[in-house]
C-alpha positions as CSV (number, residue, x, y, z in Angstrom):
1,M,2.8,20.4,4.2
2,T,0.0,18.1,3.0
3,T,2.2,15.3,2.9
4,S,2.9,15.3,6.3
5,F,-0.6,16.0,7.5
6,L,-1.5,13.2,5.1
7,L,1.1,10.9,6.8
8,I,-0.5,11.9,10.3
9,V,-3.8,10.9,9.5
10,Q,-2.4,7.6,7.7
11,I,-0.8,7.2,11.3
12,I,-4.0,8.0,13.3
13,L,-5.9,5.6,10.6
14,V,-3.7,2.8,11.0
15,V,-4.1,2.9,14.8
16,I,-7.9,3.3,14.6
17,L,-8.5,0.4,12.2
18,V,-6.2,-2.0,13.9
19,I,-8.5,-1.0,17.5
20,A,-11.6,-1.7,15.1
21,V,-10.4,-4.8,14.1
22,L,-9.5,-6.4,17.7
23,L,-12.7,-5.0,19.2
24,Q,-14.7,-7.4,16.7
25,K,-16.1,-10.5,17.6
26,S,-14.2,-13.5,16.8
27,S,-14.0,-17.6,17.4
28,S,-11.8,-16.8,20.5
29,I,-13.0,-13.7,22.2
30,G,-10.2,-11.1,21.5
31,L,-10.2,-7.8,23.1
32,G,-13.9,-7.7,22.7
33,A,-14.1,-9.7,26.1
34,Y,-12.6,-6.4,27.7
35,S,-15.1,-3.8,26.4
36,G,-17.9,-4.9,28.6
37,S,-21.9,-4.7,27.6
38,N,-21.6,-3.2,24.5
39,E,-25.2,-4.2,23.9
40,S,-26.8,-1.4,25.4
41,V,-25.2,1.2,23.8
42,F,-25.4,-0.4,20.0
43,G,-28.8,-2.2,20.3
44,A,-30.2,-5.6,20.6
45,K,-27.7,-7.2,17.8
46,G,-24.8,-5.6,20.0
47,P,-21.6,-3.9,18.0
48,A,-21.3,-6.4,15.3
49,S,-22.9,-4.5,12.6
50,F,-21.5,-1.5,14.0
51,L,-17.8,-2.1,14.2
52,A,-18.1,-4.2,10.4
53,K,-19.6,-1.0,9.3
54,M,-17.2,1.5,10.8
55,T,-14.0,-0.9,9.9
56,F,-15.0,-0.8,6.2
57,L,-15.6,3.1,6.7
58,I,-11.5,3.5,8.3
59,G,-10.5,1.1,5.6
60,F,-11.9,2.8,2.7
61,L,-10.6,5.9,4.2
62,F,-7.0,4.3,4.5
63,V,-6.8,2.9,1.1
64,A,-8.1,6.3,-0.4
65,N,-5.1,8.2,1.6
66,T,-2.8,5.9,0.7
67,I,-3.3,6.4,-2.6
68,T,-3.6,10.2,-2.4
69,L,0.2,10.0,-0.5
70,G,1.3,7.5,-3.5
71,Y,0.0,10.1,-6.0
72,M,1.8,13.2,-4.1
73,Y,5.0,11.8,-3.5
74,S,5.2,10.2,-7.1
75,S,4.3,14.0,-8.5
76,A,6.5,15.5,-6.1
77,K,10.0,13.4,-7.3
78,E,10.5,13.6,-10.7
79,E,13.8,11.8,-10.9
80,S,13.6,8.0,-9.7
81,V,16.5,6.4,-7.5
82,V,17.9,4.9,-10.4
83,D,18.6,8.1,-12.5
84,N,20.8,9.3,-9.5
85,M,22.6,6.1,-9.7
86,V,23.6,6.5,-13.0
87,E,24.6,10.2,-12.5
88,S,26.8,9.2,-9.5
89,T,28.7,6.0,-11.3
90,N,29.8,8.5,-13.9
91,V,33.8,8.4,-12.2
92,V,36.3,10.1,-14.0
93,A,39.6,8.4,-15.0
94,P,42.8,9.3,-13.4
95,T,44.5,12.0,-15.5
96,A,48.4,11.0,-16.5
97,T,49.7,13.9,-14.3
98,T,48.9,12.2,-11.4
99,T,51.9,10.2,-9.8
100,P,51.1,6.3,-9.2
101,M,51.7,5.4,-5.3
102,A,55.3,4.2,-4.3
103,P,55.4,0.7,-3.4
104,T,55.6,-0.2,0.2
105,P,58.7,-1.9,1.4
106,A,58.4,-5.5,2.8
107,V,58.4,-6.0,6.3
108,K,60.6,-8.8,7.5
């Protein structure tokens, strides 16, 4: 249950992080041109410092959540995929009581 909650939080963090990166000012205008006049809301410097701080915070939360999810998934699964493959490749040889298939007649 906790892993599914953290997975949902991970998806939300990804969407917010992408939006925060796209709203930042760059050499080409990007999506910041569609946000209107943000200078009155965020102060005289504009949204640059606010968005940079938010992007750093969201990025840090994303990395922490990723590490937590990785730890939880690795501790929940005690055997690896390779262990499962080794067990499934132990094929039993046919016994002597089995009859071989009769050859098929040649078609003319």
